[in-house]
C-alpha positions, 0 to 999 in steps of 0.5 A: 114131538113131531109136526104129525099128531095122527092124522092132524098136522101142525105147521109153523113157518117164518118167512122173511119179508123184504127189507124196503117200502113201496116206491109207489102207492098200491093198494090202499097203502101209501107210497114209502109204505114198509113192506112188512106193513103192506104185507100187514095191510093184507092180512087185516083185510082177508075178510074172517070166518067164512069169508076168509079164503082159508075157509076153502082151503080142504080140511083146514081146522085152523090156521094164524097169520101175523107179522113179526117185526122183532123179538127184543129181549132173548135169553137167560139173562134176558138180553136186547135182540134184533131181527135182521127183518121182519117175518110173516108167521104163518101157523095152520092146523089141518087134516092129513099131510103137509104136501097135499094140503099146502096143494089144496091151499095153492088151488083153492087160494092162489090169488090170496096166497100170491098176495099175502108172500109176494114181499117175502124174500124169495117168493118171487121165484114161486110160480106154481104147487110145487114151487109153492110147496118147497118154499113153506118147507124151507121157511118150516119150523119144527113144532116142538109141542104140537097138540091137537085140539080137536078130533083125529077126524076130516073138516068135514066129518067134524062139520057135520058133528057140529051140525048134528049136535046143534039140530039135535039140541033143537029136536030136543027143545022142539019135541018137549011135552010131545007123547012117546009117539009124537017124539018117535015120528018126530024123530024119523023126519029129524033123521031124513032131514038131517041125513046123519050118514052124510059129511057132505050135506046138510052140514055146517059151513067151512069157517061158520063161527057161529050157530045157523 
């Protein structure tokens, strides 16, 4: 199955983390902390929901980072196995094509991208968006069972739909017991306020995780 499903794309990457450790303490990590531990520290301090740098990346449905230290048992029958290094695993579902989305990720979150990948093998040669795109493509795995769990619309359209659902529920609650004429007038004011045809606002924020 392709990484592309309609307008949605499923990205999975495994980026090897350098073996070794810090020679001096830095950024909340003690000296002698392994590069995989430092990478995990950066991930744990990224921020969540709309505070995440990934909330700034256009058309991102969802994403996940984690550090894979080992696989232990693999195959049939299961046998003990180990990896030669830890891996930074990065997965994301987004709207559109891979290269433009990665370009948008670099442009929107350059500092965070550098911090997350700085201890990965070969990332020291990445200096711009084109280099980042090529690096991610080298680490990319084929997604064998990609299912888009949302609609096929852009992120802006989906956020607008969530906002309208929320606001219409409030409208229905607030107009309980009103006369038809009062309800009609209230609905006209509702439409003027929420602007259903305008995906740019008012709307939910990217990364918003609860009702406002």
